[in-house]
Phi, psi and omega in degrees: 000148178291137179275353184258120177284137180256123182290142175279349180290149179305141175276175176285002177263003182292127171195131174245012185249110181297345178276355177271123180306330180298330181305324186266005180275112184297324179291320177297319178298318182302321178298316182290323178300314180298315180297311183295318178300322179294317178298313182296322179296325179281333184272301176067018179294330190260035184293338192258355191277320178207183182276354180301312186285314175302323178294315179299313182294320179298316181295313183291316185287312193256346179248327187243017172053040176083004185257104182295335183289348182269359177297137180273169177302310179298327178291322176295319175305316182299315179298314182293323182289339178283344178283126178247020172061041174288337178077000184292329177295323178291324178298319185271339186296132178273002190247024191270161170301328178303323179267008181057033180280147184296336181287335176053051186258127176221095186298314179301321179290327175298318178295316177303316180298316180298315182291326179294317179294320179293319179296322179294325182281319189254344183083174184266142175279170177300318180296319178301321181290322180290310183280337185279349180226080182300329180296314180293316180299317180293321179298318178295316181298322183291335177292344180280355179056044176097347182294327180300320179295320179294314184294332178292354177245009178262122188301318182295319179295319180293325175298318180296316179299321180294316184288322186268318186259327181096022175261125189301137186295334184263358183289128174290115181259140179292144176291156172266128182289143179289331177238121180290163176301317183296322179294320175299314182298323179292316179296329181274004178079016182268347174235117180233131184305328185258009183286136179280142177300148179171209178083175179270328182226132168255123186274124169260096191289340181079154185292329180294312178295320179302313190257336189244313181228072179298341179299326177299320178294317178297320178296321179296316177300315181300313183296314180298318181290328175296340179256021173072023182267131175277096185255135180245138173265143187243126180279143172090006180293149180242176177305149180290342177103354182300317179302325177287320182291333174304328183255013174082015183271085184290323184296321177294319177302311183296321180294316180292319179297316180299316179299314182292323177299320179302324183277325187271328186298326176301328177287316179298318180299337179260012172096004182283150169271148177258112182262115181256123190289321183267132181302326178298319182287319177295326176295318179298312182294323186277321189243326189270314181305316181297343180257339185266336183271171182231161171057226182297324179297322178295319178298317179294320180295322177295321177293317179299319186302328180289344182257354185285137177221147164284148183300320178291323177300315180295313183297322179296330183290343180251015185296336181271356181274151181302332183286345181299124193261115176246022180275069181278145185252341178212165187226144178285354178115183187291322185235131175238135175267124183241126177258127178269111182297149182301317184286343170285317177298323182297335181273350176054047180249005182083177184250075186288331175299316176300315182297322180292322178299324178296341180284346183282124177303143181095340177274114181261334182213135170246110183280114187269124180246121187257355184285149177292137179279345176090354182287300171051079178065234182263001186304313184291346180277340188278158180299322182275343184260342187300308183290314175301326181297326176292316181296315181295324182277354186304319180298320178294317180301313183294320180293321179296327180283337195298328183269354179070023180292140178280331182246128178247155179219147170204147180282347185256115180297328178288325174298323178300320177296320179297315178295320180301318183284318190253351178236352173084003179226133176264114179292152173271147168293143179308326179292324177290322178296315178296318180301318179294321181293333176287342184263140179300329182256014183294317176231160183295327181276111180276153177253139176290153179301139175076019177301126183292149177290135178293156178292144180289000000 
């Protein structure tokens, strides 16, 4: 055992702010890594969320006789690489800056700092470049005129992708849409080059909806407009930057954030809320951008963050107004299984998608599943992350199945892909579920006219 006691108090190397020169000091980081590992080893509350903590505990207990200072560089890499930024350890941790605790511990931010310094030192891999910029990858895929979607199902091509890029050959990859959400919005007259910013809501459709499932975006627009919301689509938006930040690429995050701020702030300045469809993206806009950007951009990001809403969160906020629309025409049935995404939980805004589903007549129970599905950004796509993601998500898969619901829902489109592959059912986004319930042919079970709204 180490004879030297390690204080749980922050070291002089503590920094979670990339604009602080100390943040980039590898020696300062090393002090904080040792301290945080010691605190986590003593606490052990977060043993179940990912492989970072079981790996850390195994190394300290069984290889280093309880001495955290004996961990090697490659072993620390291993612990950090197992973190897929679900944020659940920060949600549960009692020692965080969020709780104003003296220990000031934020494990996900420590990992981001570690990865950023490593990326600056070693550069980005080919896989980091492919997965870290969904806009560029999608643009390239779309030039194939659908061939990319076909090739993603060809075993020889997937073997090649695994060997060269590091994307697991068995991972179900989302198709690239032939028509982006933005192209649909422009054709529908919702994006006009000379249109002045305004409206009640500016939609941040997210790169996934833009390139892979634009129907979720169309459903969101439909639902908001059915509830009397003046929603505006914004041309030229880019990825929120989370895929790049997963790999420590801060400059790409800042460039994309700056570009998006230029487009969104005119709407915010006129009083609009920014509704981000994917919980990961709303988390980035609401929590990460104000800490990752610098100078005027940080000020703008802080102003933007106060206007960011999840679509269900926004819709729930107007439920007491006369315009709130409960004129549903069909119902998903008595029981719906609802999965609460990790990044929605991290924002502490409640499960408004679940609450809205309960408003549909005929729905008697919404079975709430809080377990992580294991997808977590690009983690489940990687050769090393694919199999652990299934193991980590098993509890969520089993719970979603447990009630026998025919219709599943989740706010996270990537979680939907994970459930589709490993549980056999693709959940609907709450906005898509609501959109279908407003339509007479949305679900097989029709509702009679004037069906009363169930009690909340």
